[in-house]
C-alpha positions, 0 to 999 in steps of 0.5 A: 147491115151497118148504119152507114149514116153513123159511120159517115158522121163519125168519119166527118168528125174525125176528118174535121179534126185532122183535115181542118186546113184542107178545103173541098170545092168543085173542079174548075177549068183553072184546076184542070190546067194546073193538073195538066202541068203537074198530074204525072210529077205530083200525083201519079204516072198512071193517070192520063190527062187526056182522059181526065180532061174528057171526063171533066167535060162530060155533063154526067160527071162531077169533079171536086179538088181538095186544096191546102194553102190554095194548092191542089192536094187531091181530086176525085170524080163521079160519073152519074148513070141513071140512079148510080154514081160510079167513082172514077178516081180519087187521087191524092198528091204523092207527098200528102198521102195518109193524111185523111185527104182521100177520106175527105174526098170520099166523104164529099163524093158520098154527100154529092151522091146523096144530094142527087138522090142516087141509090148506090155508089160503085167503084173498081179498086186494084186488088193490091191497093190495100190502103184504098180498099181499107178506106172504102170499107171504112165507109161501108162499101161492100165487095160485090165482084171481081174484074179479072185482069182489069188493070194492065191486063194483069191485076184484077179489080175488086168491085165495091158498092155502097147502097145509100 
């Protein structure tokens, strides 16, 4: 088993050097309204705003945003279930991908989960989303299962977990 604390510390040092102009903060209602207007055009067309708004208002979820020059360039959220976090989504603006923003969001979700004294973080990722799978593996998530035909009744989801 890898020492995840060393891995996270190395990632933090890398991200601090490469994402200096990006700040992370809790998502606000104003941020949610911005996303309502820009979700499909700036991010992805498979995110449903009404589901995002419903998740945001759930007392058991925590959402954060990444901002660069006061513009939202990414967002992410977790749902807390007893002593486990379930990553609901990590989304980066289309023109800001592969710049470390997703890593910065994930690092913050891990830190939030640790502050809440949660025991694990679990997520589902599309089997074809190689970039996301590699991101989670960098943070020592392990593949623990598969949900067949999870996405649009065609693509399977890989279930990954990090024990913290």
